[in-house]
C-alpha positions in Angstrom: 238.6 47.7 145.8 241.8 45.4 146.2 242.0 44.5 142.0 240.9 48.1 141.4 243.7 49.5 144.0 246.4 47.5 141.9 244.7 48.1 138.6 245.4 52.2 139.4 248.5 51.3 140.9 250.0 49.6 138.0 248.6 52.7 135.9 250.7 54.8 137.8 252.4 58.0 135.7 250.1 57.1 132.9 248.6 60.4 131.4 244.5 61.9 131.6 241.8 59.0 132.7 244.0 56.7 132.6 245.1 56.7 135.5 242.4 57.6 137.4 239.5 55.4 135.8 239.2 52.0 136.8 238.2 51.0 133.1 240.6 53.1 130.9 243.2 52.2 133.2 242.7 48.1 132.3 242.4 49.5 128.6 245.6 51.0 129.3 247.4 48.4 130.9 246.3 46.3 128.0 248.1 47.6 125.4 251.2 48.4 127.5 251.2 44.9 127.9 251.2 43.7 124.3 253.3 46.8 123.6 255.9 45.6 126.1 255.7 42.2 124.3 256.3 43.6 121.2 259.2 45.8 121.8 261.0 43.0 123.7 261.2 40.8 120.9 262.2 44.3 118.4 265.3 44.7 120.6 266.6 41.2 120.3 266.1 42.1 116.8 267.5 45.4 116.9 270.2 44.2 118.8 271.2 41.6 116.6 271.7 44.4 113.4 273.5 46.5 115.2 276.0 43.4 116.3 276.1 42.3 112.4 277.0 45.9 111.6 279.9 46.0 114.4 281.4 42.6 112.7 281.0 43.5 109.0 282.6 46.9 109.6 285.7 44.6 111.5 285.6 42.7 108.4 285.9 44.7 105.5 288.8 46.6 107.3 290.3 43.2 107.6 289.5 43.1 103.6 286.4 40.3 104.2 282.5 40.8 104.1 280.8 39.9 107.0 279.2 36.6 105.4 282.5 35.0 104.3 283.5 35.6 108.0 280.9 33.9 109.8 280.6 31.2 107.2 284.3 30.5 108.0 284.0 30.2 111.7 280.6 28.0 111.1 283.2 25.3 109.4 285.8 25.7 112.2 283.0 25.4 114.6 284.0 29.0 116.8 281.6 28.9 119.3 281.7 32.7 119.1 278.3 34.7 118.8 277.5 37.5 117.4 277.3 39.4 120.7 280.7 38.6 121.6 282.2 39.5 118.4 280.9 42.6 118.1 282.1 43.2 121.9 285.7 42.5 120.3 284.9 44.2 117.8 284.3 47.5 119.4 286.4 47.2 122.4 289.2 44.5 122.2 290.3 45.0 118.3 293.5 43.6 119.1 291.7 40.1 120.1 289.1 40.3 117.1 292.6 40.9 115.0 293.9 37.8 115.8 290.2 36.0 115.8 290.2 36.9 112.0 293.8 35.5 111.3 293.3 32.1 113.1 289.5 32.1 111.1 290.7 32.7 107.7 
């Protein structure tokens, strides 16, 4: 009874029999867990693409490309990752411009 209660509690809010019938709830939870795992990975992939787009837009405005900027940063051993660079590009453009000047 305790296991059934926990399964149904975890399936709360699901539609139709998936929230009231134990077998359907277990099946739904298995799928939900698989989708949650998959989409956590996809979220990272999507965010990385978004960061690259933001950095690339600023780089293009400064007259260079994303790949040339990242290559130059790698040569100079800059430890700023894409997430930080995207934040700078969006919220602190003057700082991003200084970073690009020191890299170039």
